N, C-alpha and C positions, 0 to 999 in steps of 0.2 A: 461274528460281527461283519458286518456290513463296510468295504472299505467306502472311504469317504466320497464326495463325486470334488473334484476338481471345479475351479472355479478358472471359467475362460480369461475372462474379463473382468478382470479387478475395480476398473474403473468406468462409473458409467461415462459413457462417452455420447454425449453429440452430434455426430461425427453426418447427419444425414441435417438438410435444409429445414429448421423449425416453421410447422404447417401453419398453417393462416398468418405467419407478416411478413409484408413486405419486401423485398429484397433484390438489392442495387449491382453491377459489377462495378469492379474494383476501379473502373475509368473511369466511374460513373463518382464513388464513392470519391479519387484522387480530384475530382471537378467540385464538388461537393467541400471540400478541404481547402482549393486555392479561391471560391468565391468566398465560402465562411467559415472558418477555422472558429473561432467562438459558438459556437453552433455547437461543435458534436462535446460534448460528459465525456468519453471513455470508449472503450474500443473492449471489446472481451472477448477472446478466442478459444475456443473447445474443440473439444475428438483427438482423439491419435495420434497424429498428426495439424496439428493447431488446422484445422482446414472450414474450419466454421466459426466466422465471426457475426457478432450481434452486437450495434453501433444507436449505443444511444444520446441520443443527444437534449439541449436542455430543456425543454419544454416540454421532454417523459416520452415523448415516442420512440420509437426502437425500432429495425428494419438492421436483413441481415445482406450480407458479400456472398454476392454467388457465386462466386467463379474462382474463388481458392486455388490454389495444384500444389502439392509440395515437391517443392521442385527445388533442388540450386541455381537456376540457370533462367528459369522463368521468369516475366516480370510481374508474372500473381501469385509470387509466392508470397506465405505466410508473412520471410520474414524482410518481406519486401515493404509491405503494409505498416510491420512494427518500426522501418524505418520512416516512412513518410509522417506515423505517428508523432515518434518523435524528432521527430522536424517540425513541424507542427506546437509542442508542447501539447500532446490529447494521451494521455495516462490509457496504455495497455494493460490487461490481464491476463493472466494465461489459467482460463481457468478449472483447467485438467491439472496443471502443477498445484493448486491453492489447492483443489478435492485431497489433493494425493492427505494430506499433511503440515501445509499449513508452510510449505518448502517456500511459498514466492507471499507479498502479499502481507498484513500487518506491517507494526511498526517500523518492520528492517532493521531494530535494532534488537542486542544480541544481549542474553539475560544474560548476569554473571554466574555459574554453576561452580556450587563447594564438593567438592567429594568429602574436602574435610570438616567435621563437625567443631573444631576449635576454631580451624579457619574462618567459616559461618559466622561462630560467636564472636571471632576477634572482629569484626565485618559488622557486625551490630553495634555491637561496643560504639564504635569508629561514629559510626553514627549518630547515637544516643552523643556524645561527646563532642561531633562536632554542634549539633541539634544544644546544647546546655551553650557551648562558646561562643554563639548566634543572639541570643538568651539573653547572655551576661554583655555583651560590648551594645544588647540594647539597653540594655540595666544604663550600662553605666553613659553612653549616649544620654538619658533622658537627665539620671543626674549632672549631666555639663554643663547639658542644657538651662535648667535647672539650677546652679549654680550658677552662671552665664545671668538671666534673669533678677536674681536678686542680687549681681552687681551690680549692674545697670538702677537696678531701684535704690541701691545704697550712694552710690558714685550721682545720683541727679538733687538728694534730697542736702 
């Protein structure tokens, strides 16, 4: 049998600038942030080194940031962009990491995983017990309010 071909790039990366999409430099984007940060809806980074940025505005328009450079010392670094966005409370999503398998994104809440089926059964029974107790409490309060209403009617006569 023939050997299987190796995948050279398991993650589809959008590292090249997106065609037919307007782009601005990072310094121009910083000016936009200073003037009207509320108009920026989100920033999405993609590419193997997060060097492609797609900015979405509140009105639905999109544009790219053209001069991102992966470097720890360059002020045009994607990390500097993320820091600026955090400063203005703009959500930043890394599309490459999200494509890998939901590492980033979603609700961010961990789901409890039970390896033992007895523990899973016990947890389900606890949920049911909690629901029953809440229902019993509602019924008890309804009965209490009903009795108080009858008592008021009895005292007024």
